[in-house]
C-alpha positions in Angstrom: -15.3 -18.5 10.5 -12.0 -19.0 12.2 -10.2 -15.7 12.9 -6.9 -17.4 11.7 -6.9 -18.5 8.1 -3.5 -20.2 8.3 -1.3 -17.3 9.4 2.4 -17.9 9.9 5.6 -15.8 10.6 9.1 -16.5 9.2 12.2 -14.6 10.2 15.2 -14.1 8.0 18.2 -12.4 9.5 21.9 -12.7 10.4 21.9 -12.9 14.1 25.7 -12.4 14.5 27.0 -9.0 15.5 30.6 -7.9 16.0 31.7 -7.0 19.6 30.0 -3.7 20.4 27.5 -4.0 17.6 24.1 -2.4 18.1 21.8 -2.9 15.1 19.9 -6.0 14.5 18.0 -6.3 11.2 15.4 -8.9 10.2 12.9 -9.6 7.5 9.6 -10.8 8.9 7.5 -12.7 6.4 3.8 -12.9 7.3 1.8 -15.3 5.3 -1.9 -16.3 5.2 -2.7 -19.5 3.4 -6.4 -18.7 3.3 -9.3 -20.7 4.5 -9.3 -24.4 4.3 -12.7 -24.6 2.7 -13.4 -23.8 -0.9 -15.8 -21.1 -2.2 -16.0 -17.4 -1.7 -15.0 -15.7 1.6 -17.8 -15.5 4.2 -16.2 -12.5 5.9 -18.5 -9.5 6.5 -17.5 -7.0 3.8 -18.7 -3.4 3.2 -17.6 -1.4 0.2 -18.0 2.3 -0.7 -17.4 3.2 -4.4 -16.3 6.9 -4.7 -16.5 8.4 -8.2 -15.1 11.9 -9.0 -17.8 13.8 -10.8 -16.1 17.2 -10.9 -16.3 19.3 -14.0 -13.0 18.1 -15.3 -14.4 14.6 -15.7 -16.5 15.8 -18.6 -13.6 15.6 -21.0 -11.8 12.8 -22.8 -14.6 10.2 -22.3 -13.7 10.1 -18.6 -17.2 10.4 -17.2 -18.6 7.7 -19.4 -15.8 5.4 -18.6 -16.1 6.1 -14.9 -19.8 5.2 -15.0 -19.1 1.9 -16.8 -16.3 1.1 -14.3 -18.5 1.9 -11.3 -21.3 -0.3 -12.7 -18.8 -3.1 -13.3 -17.6 -2.7 -9.7 -21.2 -3.1 -8.4 -21.5 -6.3 -10.5 -18.3 -7.7 -9.1 -19.6 -7.4 -5.5 -20.9 -10.7 -4.2 -24.4 -11.1 -2.9 -24.9 -10.0 0.7 -22.1 -7.4 0.8 -23.0 -3.9 2.1 -22.3 -1.2 -0.4 -22.9 2.4 -1.4 -21.9 4.7 -4.3 -20.7 8.3 -3.6 -20.4 11.1 -6.2 -17.5 13.4 -5.4 -17.4 17.1 -6.3 -16.7 20.1 -4.0 -18.6 18.0 -1.4 -19.7 14.4 -1.2 -23.1 13.1 -2.3 -24.5 9.6 -1.5 -26.2 8.7 -4.8 -27.1 5.1 -3.8 -28.8 4.1 -1.6 -30.7 7.0 -0.1 -29.1 6.4 3.4 -26.6 4.0 4.9 -25.5 0.9 3.0 -27.6 -1.3 0.7 -27.2 -5.1 0.6 -26.1 -6.5 -2.7 -28.7 -8.5 -4.6 -30.2 -8.4 -8.1 -32.6 -5.5 -7.3 -30.0 -3.3 -5.5 -27.5 -3.9 -8.3 -30.1 -2.7 -10.9 -31.0 0.3 -8.8 -27.4 1.2 -8.3 -26.8 1.0 -12.1 -29.7 3.4 -12.6 -28.3 5.9 -10.1 -24.8 5.7 -11.6 -26.2 6.2 -15.1 -27.6 9.6 -13.9 -24.2 11.0 -12.9 -23.0 14.2 -14.6 -19.7 16.0 -14.3 -20.0 19.3 -12.5 -18.2 21.1 -9.6 -14.9 20.9 -7.8 -12.8 18.3 -6.0 -12.8 17.8 -2.2 -11.2 14.4 -1.5 -11.2 14.8 2.3 -15.0 15.3 2.2 -15.4 12.2 0.1 -13.5 10.1 2.6 -15.4 11.5 5.5 -18.7 10.4 4.0 -17.2 7.0 3.2 -16.2 6.7 6.9 -19.7 7.7 8.1 -21.2 5.0 5.8 -18.8 2.3 6.8 -18.9 3.1 10.5 -22.5 1.9 10.5 -21.5 -1.5 9.1 -21.1 -4.7 11.1 -17.5 -5.4 12.2 -15.5 -6.9 9.4 -13.8 -5.7 6.2 -14.4 -2.0 5.5 -13.2 -1.0 2.1 -13.4 2.0 -0.2 -12.3 2.5 -3.8 -11.7 6.1 -5.0 -11.3 7.5 -8.5 -10.3 11.0 -9.3 -8.9 12.9 -12.3 -7.9 16.1 -10.6 -6.2 17.8 -7.8 -7.7 18.3 -4.3 -9.2 21.7 -3.8 -9.3 21.6 0.0 -6.9 23.4 2.3 -3.9 21.3 3.5 -5.4 21.6 7.1 -8.8 20.3 6.0 -7.4 17.5 3.9 -5.0 16.4 6.6 -7.6 16.4 9.3 -9.9 14.3 7.2 -7.2 11.7 6.6 -6.3 11.6 10.3 -9.9 11.1 11.2 -10.2 8.2 8.7 -6.9 6.5 9.6 -7.4 2.9 10.9 -11.1 2.9 10.2 -11.2 1.5 6.6 -8.9 0.6 3.7 -9.0 2.8 0.6 -7.6 1.9 -2.9 -7.0 5.0 -5.0 -6.9 5.4 -8.8 -6.0 8.5 -10.8 -7.4 8.6 -14.4 -5.5 10.7 -17.0 -2.6 12.9 -16.0 -4.0 16.0 -14.3 -4.0 14.6 -10.7 -1.2 14.6 -8.2 0.6 11.4 -7.4 1.7 12.6 -4.0 -2.0 13.3 -3.0 -3.3 9.9 -3.8 -0.2 8.2 -2.5 -0.8 10.0 0.8 -4.5 8.7 0.9 -3.5 5.2 0.0 -0.6 5.2 2.5 -2.7 6.5 5.4 -5.5 4.2 4.7 -3.4 1.1 4.0 -4.6 0.8 0.4 -3.1 0.8 -3.1 -2.5 3.6 -5.6 -2.1 3.5 -9.3 -2.6 5.4 -12.5 -5.1 4.5 -15.2 -3.8 6.6 -18.1 -6.6 5.6 -20.5 -10.2 5.9 -19.4 -11.3 2.8 -21.3 -9.0 0.7 -18.9 -11.0 1.8 -15.8 -13.5 -1.1 -16.0 -10.9 -3.8 -15.8 -9.1 -2.0 -13.0 -12.2 -1.5 -10.9 -13.2 -5.1 -11.3 -9.7 -6.2 -10.1 -9.9 -3.9 -7.1 -13.3 -5.3 -6.1 -12.3 -8.9 -6.6 -9.2 -8.2 -4.4 -11.5 -6.8 -1.7 -13.9 -9.7 -2.0 -10.9 -12.0 -1.3 -10.1 -10.4 2.1 -11.1 -12.6 5.0 -9.6 -11.0 8.2 -9.8 -7.3 9.1 -7.5 -5.3 11.3 -4.5 -7.6 11.5 -1.8 -6.3 13.8 2.0 -6.9 14.1 3.0 -6.6 17.7 6.8 -6.2 18.2 8.3 -6.6 21.7 11.8 -5.3 22.3 13.9 -5.8 25.5 14.5 -3.0 28.0 17.0 -0.4 26.9 16.4 -1.3 23.2 14.7 0.8 20.5 12.8 -0.3 17.4 14.5 2.0 14.9 12.0 1.3 12.1 9.4 -1.1 10.8 8.7 -1.0 7.1 6.5 -3.1 4.8 8.8 -4.0 2.0 6.6 -6.3 -0.1 4.4 -5.9 -2.1 5.1 -2.2 -1.7 7.4 -0.1 0.4 5.5 1.5 3.3 7.0 2.9 6.5 4.9 1.8 9.5 7.3 3.2 12.2 5.1 6.2 13.0 2.0 4.1 13.4 3.0 2.5 16.6 0.3 2.1 19.2 0.8 0.7 22.7 1.0 -3.1 22.7 1.7 -3.7 26.3 4.9 -3.7 28.3 7.9 -3.0 26.0 5.7 -3.7 22.9 4.2 -1.7 20.1 1.4 -2.6 17.8 1.5 -1.8 14.0 -1.5 -2.1 11.7 -1.3 -4.4 8.7 -4.8 -3.9 7.4 -7.1 -6.6 6.0 -5.8 -9.9 4.7 -6.8 -12.7 2.3 -4.6 -15.5 1.1 -1.3 -13.6 0.6 2.2 -13.0 1.8 3.9 -9.7 2.8 7.4 -8.9 4.0 8.4 -6.4 6.7 11.9 -5.1 7.5 12.6 -4.2 11.1 15.7 -2.8 12.8 16.2 -3.0 16.5 19.0 -1.1 18.3 20.2 -3.1 21.3 22.8 -2.3 24.0 26.2 -3.5 22.8 27.2 -6.9 24.1 30.4 -8.8 24.7 31.6 -11.7 22.6 29.6 -14.8 23.4 26.5 -13.1 24.7 23.2 -14.1 23.2 19.8 -12.4 23.5 16.4 -12.1 22.1 16.4 -8.7 20.3 12.8 -8.8 19.4 9.7 -10.9 19.4 7.2 -10.5 16.5 3.6 -11.6 17.2 0.6 -11.5 14.8 -2.5 -10.4 16.6 -6.1 -10.8 15.4 -9.0 -9.7 17.6 -6.7 -9.6 20.6 -5.5 -13.2 20.0 -1.9 -14.1 19.1 -2.0 -16.4 16.1 1.7 -16.6 15.1 5.1 -15.6 16.5 8.7 -15.3 15.5 12.0 -14.5 17.4 14.6 -11.9 16.3 17.9 -13.0 17.9 21.3 -11.4 18.5 24.7 -13.0 19.3 28.0 -11.3 19.5 31.0 -12.9 18.0 34.7 -12.2 17.1 34.4 -14.3 14.0 34.5 -11.6 11.3 33.1 -14.0 8.6 30.0 -14.4 10.7 29.5 -10.8 11.8 30.0 -9.2 8.4 27.7 -11.6 6.5 24.8 -9.6 5.1 21.5 -11.5 5.0 20.4 -11.6 1.3 16.8 -10.8 2.1 17.8 -7.8 4.3 20.2 -6.6 1.5 17.6 -7.0 -1.2 14.8 -5.1 0.5 17.2 -2.3 1.7 17.9 -1.9 -2.1 14.2 -1.9 -2.9 13.5 0.8 -0.4 16.4 2.9 -1.8 15.1 2.2 -5.3 11.7 3.9 -4.5 13.5 6.9 -3.0 15.9 7.2 -5.9 13.0 7.3 -8.4 10.9 9.8 -6.5 13.9 12.1 -5.9 15.1 11.8 -9.5 11.7 12.6 -10.9 11.3 15.6 -8.6 14.8 16.9 -9.6 13.8 16.5 -13.3 10.7 18.6 -12.6 12.9 21.2 -10.9 15.2 21.3 -13.9 18.2 19.9 -12.0 19.6 17.7 -14.7 22.7 16.5 -12.7 20.7 15.3 -9.7 18.0 13.8 -11.8 20.5 11.9 -13.9 22.4 10.6 -10.9 19.3 9.5 -8.9 17.5 7.9 -11.9 20.8 6.2 -12.9 21.1 4.8 -9.4 17.5 3.6 -9.7 18.3 1.8 -13.0 21.3 0.0 -11.3 19.2 -1.0 -8.3 16.3 -2.2 -10.4 18.7 -4.3 -12.5 20.4 -5.8 -9.5 17.1 -6.8 -7.9 15.5 -8.2 -11.0 12.6 -5.7 -10.8 11.8 -5.9 -14.5 8.6 -3.9 -14.3 10.4 -0.9 -12.8 13.2 -1.3 -15.2 10.8 -1.1 -18.1 9.2 2.1 -16.7 12.6 3.7 -16.1 13.4 3.0 -19.8 10.6 5.4 -20.8 12.1 8.2 -18.8 15.9 7.7 -19.4 18.1 6.3 -22.1 20.0 3.5 -20.5 23.6 3.2 -21.6 24.8 0.7 -19.0 22.3 -0.8 -16.6 25.0 -2.5 -14.5 26.6 0.9 -13.6 23.5 3.0 -13.9 24.8 5.1 -16.7 21.9 6.9 -18.2 20.8 10.1 -20.1 17.6 11.9 -19.5 15.1 11.6 -22.4 14.2 15.1 -23.7 10.6 14.3 -24.4 8.8 12.1 -21.9 5.1 11.3 -22.0 3.5 12.6 -18.8 1.6 9.3 -18.3 4.9 7.4 -18.4 6.5 9.7 -15.8 3.4 9.4 -13.5 3.3 5.6 -14.0 7.0 5.4 -12.8 6.3 7.7 -9.8 3.1 5.9 -8.8 4.6 2.4 -9.1 8.0 3.3 -7.6 7.1 1.6 -4.3 6.1 -1.7 -5.9 8.7 -4.4 -5.0 9.6 -7.9 -6.0 11.1 -10.8 -4.0 14.6 -11.9 -4.5 15.3 -13.9 -7.7 15.9 -17.0 -5.4 12.4 -16.5 -3.9 10.8 -15.9 -7.3 12.2 -19.1 -8.6 
């Protein structure tokens, strides 16, 4: 298999700065067209399915639904994939196979179903321990796509130090998609896991919806073709990369994940890829220049297995033409608004929990305005379940007195999901 299934980089920016201007903004669109040949991916894939079996899973049909979902996930794995199933309580237990990873075939699927069917709810919750076992299992796999899916219904019982160390030890070693079932888990905990491990996070409010969600997660994992894609950003001497954020399909700040990428360059992990497109917003601070000066402010390179497979230039040119220097690139403006939207939602919901009606109203009103302007209809609909919208154009809202906890958690969990500009969508 080629290490490069049609990767490309496109840069959107306004290169013109006023005299003395320092900040250069650009949207880097990375796209993979997928393999040229038809049929399923031939990439080496290993998957660990982690199911919360703590005592709280005994209620509301959650354990029964989780077992059905786990079995459906096993069925969705393609033949030849390495897999394991882990039961999570106050520790982590490998329930299938007895050691290491099994290889998917008709016999191992049936054996896994039997093991899953024996699961019972009992004990506590130790998410860090679950992840450490997943890491041990996946570290023995061949190089390739290493993926975990994690389901929980409760709050982590480990100390902050233990949990933090487990996450740090697992960072960069595998991707983990997280799902919270019901409403007794903490959004910030699962978001932290998903963010650290470059996965997704979502709420499954109704246990009966777990099966479809698990199937979708596995199908997405089966579509991945290239592991450990890296964005290398070179900036000139005396310049600083102020930030690098993924802004589509979700907002994720990658700035702190910089690893040395050679002279004047930093490497940022982008995780595993299939046929897809993602957008990144970067800002470079350069030494101020005189009118007429031009320079390369940055050089974005896509690196797979040490090989550069696509590049794009970020440019800067100083001008005294105010019409040029004050023009805001629509892609930069759009994603700046989407990042602010995520912050406004999270800050507004926290203020609501804290009983600060004034701040909650202001921040959620701002979120309504930003969601409306960007055409983010999914977020607008979720906001409408938490506030009464009087004027979406101005963000005039009133907090609803009674809000379903699942609706509030759905808004919080999905606050970082973004959309492209209306022009791109069309």
